[in-house]
C-alpha positions in Angstrom: -47.9 47.3 204.7 -47.8 45.1 207.6 -44.5 42.4 207.4 -46.8 39.8 207.4 -48.8 40.7 204.9 -45.8 41.0 202.4 -44.2 37.4 203.2 -47.8 35.9 202.5 -47.8 37.9 198.9 -44.1 37.1 198.3 -45.1 32.7 199.0 -48.7 33.2 196.8 -46.0 34.5 194.2 -43.7 32.0 194.7 -45.8 29.3 194.2 -47.5 30.2 191.3 -44.1 30.4 189.4 -42.7 27.5 190.1 -46.4 25.4 190.0 -45.6 24.9 185.4 -42.7 23.6 186.5 -43.3 20.8 189.3 -46.0 19.9 186.4 -43.6 19.1 183.7 -41.5 17.6 186.0 -44.6 15.6 187.0 -46.1 14.5 183.4 -42.7 13.9 181.6 -41.6 10.9 184.8 -45.0 9.9 184.2 -44.0 9.4 180.4 -40.8 8.0 181.0 -42.0 5.1 183.4 -44.9 4.4 181.0 -42.2 4.1 178.1 -40.5 2.0 180.3 -43.1 -0.8 180.8 -43.9 -0.9 177.0 -40.5 -1.1 176.2 -40.0 -3.7 178.8 -43.7 -5.6 177.9 -41.1 -6.1 173.9 -38.1 -7.2 175.4 -40.6 -9.8 177.2 -42.2 -10.9 174.1 -39.1 -10.7 171.0 -36.1 -9.8 172.2 -33.6 -12.8 172.0 -32.6 -14.4 174.3 -35.4 -14.0 176.0 -37.4 -16.1 177.9 -39.5 -17.0 174.6 -36.2 -17.7 173.0 -34.6 -20.1 175.6 -38.0 -22.0 176.0 -36.1 -24.4 172.7 -33.4 -24.9 174.0 -30.7 -25.7 171.5 -29.1 -29.2 171.6 -25.2 -29.3 170.2 -23.7 -32.6 168.8 -20.1 -33.6 167.5 -21.8 -36.0 164.2 -24.0 -36.7 161.9 -25.0 -39.7 163.6 -25.4 -38.4 166.5 -27.5 -35.1 165.0 -29.8 -38.1 162.8 -31.3 -39.2 166.3 -30.9 -35.3 168.2 -33.7 -34.3 165.2 -35.0 -37.6 165.1 -36.0 -37.5 169.1 -36.1 -33.6 170.2 -39.1 -33.0 166.9 -40.1 -29.0 166.8 -38.9 -28.8 170.9 -35.1 -28.2 170.5 -33.1 -26.1 167.8 -30.3 -28.8 167.0 -27.2 -27.3 166.2 -24.2 -29.1 164.7 -21.1 -27.0 164.5 -18.9 -28.5 161.6 -18.4 -27.5 158.8 -19.9 -30.2 155.4 -16.0 -30.5 154.2 -14.1 -32.4 157.7 -13.9 -35.3 159.1 -15.4 -34.4 162.7 -13.4 -37.6 163.5 -9.9 -34.8 162.8 -11.7 -31.2 163.7 -10.1 -29.1 165.4 -12.7 -26.7 167.0 -12.7 -23.3 166.0 -13.0 -20.6 168.6 -16.6 -19.3 166.9 -17.4 -24.1 167.0 -16.0 -23.9 170.9 -18.9 -20.7 171.2 -21.5 -22.4 170.0 -21.2 -25.5 172.6 -20.5 -23.1 175.2 -23.2 -21.9 174.5 -25.6 -24.4 174.5 -28.3 -26.0 176.6 -26.9 -29.1 175.7 -23.6 -30.9 174.4 -24.1 -34.4 173.2 -21.0 -36.1 172.0 -20.1 -39.5 170.7 -17.6 -40.5 173.8 -15.2 -43.2 173.1 -12.2 -41.2 172.3 -13.5 -39.6 170.0 -13.8 -36.2 170.6 -9.7 -36.1 171.0 -9.9 -31.8 171.6 -12.1 -32.7 174.6 -9.8 -31.6 176.7 -8.6 -29.1 175.6 -11.3 -26.5 175.5 -13.9 -25.1 178.1 -17.0 -26.6 178.4 -19.9 -26.7 180.8 -19.6 -30.2 182.4 -22.8 -30.6 183.7 -23.8 -30.2 179.8 -22.1 -33.1 178.5 -24.3 -36.5 177.6 -21.6 -38.8 176.7 -23.9 -41.8 174.9 -21.0 -44.4 174.7 -19.9 -44.4 178.6 -22.7 -46.8 179.1 -20.4 -49.6 177.2 -17.2 -48.3 177.9 -16.0 -52.6 178.1 -17.0 -52.5 174.5 -14.9 -49.7 173.1 -12.1 -51.3 170.7 -7.8 -50.3 171.1 -6.1 -50.1 168.3 -3.4 -52.5 168.9 0.5 -50.9 167.4 -0.1 -48.1 165.9 -1.2 -46.9 162.1 1.3 -45.5 160.1 0.0 -43.2 156.9 0.8 -40.3 154.8 -0.9 -37.5 153.8 0.7 -35.5 151.0 3.8 -33.6 151.5 3.2 -33.3 155.8 4.9 -36.3 155.7 4.6 -40.0 157.7 1.9 -39.8 160.8 1.1 -41.7 163.5 -2.2 -42.9 164.8 -3.2 -45.1 167.4 -5.4 -45.7 170.7 -9.7 -46.0 170.3 -10.8 -47.0 167.5 -13.5 -44.5 165.8 -16.9 -44.8 164.2 -18.9 -47.0 167.2 -22.4 -46.8 165.4 -21.0 -48.7 162.6 -21.7 -51.5 165.2 -25.8 -51.5 165.1 -26.3 -52.1 168.3 -23.7 -49.8 169.3 -25.8 -47.1 168.1 -29.1 -48.5 168.7 -27.5 -48.0 172.4 -26.0 -44.2 171.7 -30.0 -42.8 170.5 -31.7 -44.5 173.5 -29.1 -43.1 175.7 -30.0 -39.6 173.8 -33.2 -40.1 174.3 -33.1 -41.6 178.4 -31.3 -37.9 178.8 -33.9 -35.9 176.9 -36.9 -37.4 179.2 -34.8 -36.5 182.6 -34.4 -32.7 181.6 -37.0 -32.1 179.0 -39.7 -34.4 180.7 -42.1 -31.8 180.2 -41.9 -33.4 176.8 -41.9 -36.8 177.7 -44.8 -38.1 175.6 -43.4 -37.1 172.1 -40.0 -38.1 173.2 -41.7 -41.5 174.2 -43.8 -41.4 170.5 -40.3 -40.3 168.8 -37.8 -42.7 170.3 -40.5 -45.8 169.5 -40.7 -44.6 166.0 -36.2 -44.5 166.1 -36.0 -47.6 167.9 -37.7 -49.9 164.8 -36.2 -48.5 161.9 -32.6 -48.3 163.5 -33.9 -52.3 164.3 -34.7 -52.3 160.6 -31.2 -51.5 159.8 -29.7 -53.6 161.7 -32.0 -56.5 160.1 -31.1 -55.9 157.8 -26.8 -56.1 157.9 -28.0 -59.2 160.2 -28.7 -61.2 157.1 -25.5 -60.2 155.2 -23.9 -61.0 158.2 -24.9 -64.6 158.2 -25.0 -65.4 154.3 -21.4 -63.9 154.6 -20.0 -65.5 157.9 -15.8 -65.3 159.2 -14.9 -63.7 156.0 -12.0 -61.7 155.2 -12.0 -58.3 153.2 -9.2 -55.0 153.0 -10.6 -51.6 153.5 -8.5 -48.4 153.1 -8.8 -46.9 156.4 -8.8 -48.0 160.0 -12.5 -47.1 160.6 -14.7 -50.1 160.0 -13.2 -51.8 163.2 -16.5 -51.7 165.1 -18.1 -53.0 161.8 -15.7 -56.0 161.8 -15.7 -56.8 165.8 -19.9 -56.9 165.3 -19.7 -58.8 162.4 -16.9 -61.1 163.1 -14.9 -60.3 159.8 -11.4 -60.6 160.0 -11.1 -56.4 157.9 -7.3 -55.9 157.3 -6.5 -52.2 157.3 -4.5 -49.9 155.5 -4.8 -45.7 155.4 -5.4 -44.9 152.1 -7.0 -41.5 151.1 -9.9 -41.5 148.8 -8.2 -38.1 147.2 -4.4 -39.2 147.3 -3.3 -41.8 144.8 -0.7 -44.3 147.2 3.1 -44.0 146.3 5.2 -47.4 145.3 5.6 -48.1 148.6 2.5 -48.2 149.7 1.4 -50.4 147.0 4.3 -52.9 147.2 3.4 -53.2 151.4 -0.1 -53.9 150.3 1.1 -56.8 147.4 3.1 -57.8 150.3 0.3 -58.5 152.5 -2.2 -59.8 150.2 -0.4 -62.9 150.4 -1.9 -63.8 153.8 -4.9 -62.4 153.3 -5.8 -62.6 149.5 -9.6 -60.9 149.7 -10.7 -59.6 147.0 -13.0 -56.1 148.4 -11.7 -53.3 149.2 -14.5 -50.7 152.1 -13.6 -47.6 151.1 -14.9 -44.3 152.7 -15.9 -43.2 149.4 -14.5 -43.1 145.4 -11.4 -43.6 145.3 -9.1 -41.6 142.1 -9.4 -43.3 138.7 -5.5 -44.3 138.8 -6.3 -46.1 141.8 -9.2 -48.4 140.9 -7.7 -49.1 138.4 -4.2 -50.3 140.3 -6.9 -52.2 142.3 -9.1 -53.3 139.3 -5.2 -54.8 138.1 -5.1 -57.1 141.3 -8.3 -57.9 141.2 -9.8 -56.3 144.0 -13.3 -54.6 143.6 -14.2 -51.2 145.2 -17.4 -51.1 147.8 -17.8 -47.9 149.0 -18.8 -47.9 152.4 -19.3 -44.3 153.5 -18.6 -44.0 157.9 -20.7 -40.7 157.6 -19.0 -38.5 160.1 -20.9 -35.5 158.6 -23.5 -34.9 156.8 -23.8 -37.2 153.6 -24.4 -35.1 150.8 -28.1 -37.0 150.1 -30.6 -38.2 152.9 -29.7 -38.5 156.2 -27.4 -40.8 158.3 -30.1 -44.0 158.5 -30.1 -43.8 154.4 -27.0 -43.7 154.0 -26.5 -46.6 156.3 -29.1 -48.5 155.0 -27.3 -47.6 151.2 -23.6 -49.0 153.0 -25.3 -52.4 153.9 -27.1 -52.9 150.4 -23.7 -52.0 148.3 -22.1 -54.5 150.5 -24.6 -57.1 149.9 -24.7 -57.0 146.3 -21.1 -57.2 145.9 -20.6 -60.1 148.2 -23.0 -62.3 146.6 -21.1 -61.2 142.9 -17.7 -62.2 145.0 -17.6 -64.1 147.6 -14.8 -63.5 150.1 -12.8 -66.3 151.4 -13.3 -67.4 154.9 -10.4 -66.1 157.6 -8.2 -68.5 159.2 -7.8 -66.9 162.0 -4.3 -65.7 161.5 -5.1 -61.3 161.6 -2.2 -59.1 160.7 0.1 -61.7 160.2 2.6 -61.6 157.5 3.8 -65.5 155.2 6.9 -65.4 157.8 5.2 -65.1 160.7 5.4 -60.9 161.1 3.1 -58.3 161.8 2.6 -56.1 158.5 4.6 -53.1 159.4 2.2 -50.7 158.3 -0.9 -51.3 158.6 -4.0 -51.4 161.5 -2.9 -54.4 163.1 -6.2 -56.5 164.9 -8.4 -54.0 166.9 -10.0 -55.5 170.4 -12.1 -54.8 173.1 -10.9 -52.9 175.9 -12.2 -55.2 178.5 -14.9 -58.0 179.0 -17.5 -58.1 175.8 -20.0 -60.5 178.0 -23.1 -59.9 176.8 -22.7 -59.2 173.2 
């Protein structure tokens, strides 16, 4: 046999040997490609964080008023995240690592502003996603004059100063905060403008109905004097024109003897017989107020979610309780000498009279 013929036979045998193996490799590659294609299809449709889930943006908020506005405006097209425990006052919230991650993951971060989020400069958040709902009325922020001294149990005396909280207790400012959020949602999610417009129209109508109810109380009882257990009512006092003197008593704590003595001294200059409380005080506290002829009226600021109903229903319930109490016990008119004792000195431990940070033109 010639050498050429032997080379041809060896080549043919080698091809027959490798042919099954090559076929198996080809089939395997094809199968893997098909599996990968199917796997990618599942990711697109079902995997968390994929395009289908990101089509429903997350909006994070920092208090109950903003949560209410966001839910009313966004409807079903967005998920509203309120990352606070139910027993924490948002004004004193210190975000945990989990809370910070929740805010960072949101597509939009809606804040109250006006100094409310005191922690804002201590965490890293994407600034382009933050919506400050109070930025449009910076000239109407209220700065507390002096300091507020109070005690929290064994932790001793604390001092608070700076900007007042509770912008939403002024119904005009609450409407402006809601409108600020509405306009930002339209800007960012224009595809949903029709439903946003409809939701805003209804929300504004409901907010103005509450404003009308509170305005009726203000008109029936102009320029009166009241007490408050906490300096959270500055914006309500400014809007109503009422002279509200504040102590710093907590519903779950009994004032000590020194606090009662200071209260009695200040009442000589401010003889109001109604005190606003964030919630029902302890029985001994109520008894001490009853003995002094002071009526407790619960006006919940509602920084966190209310136990029942929603933020607006709580605002309207506050208005109703105020109206009933003022009709039952008319209060003295303010004489314009807010925050002074009989000897003309300022009270030693109180919230002094608040004032706007700048001009209040247009109010």
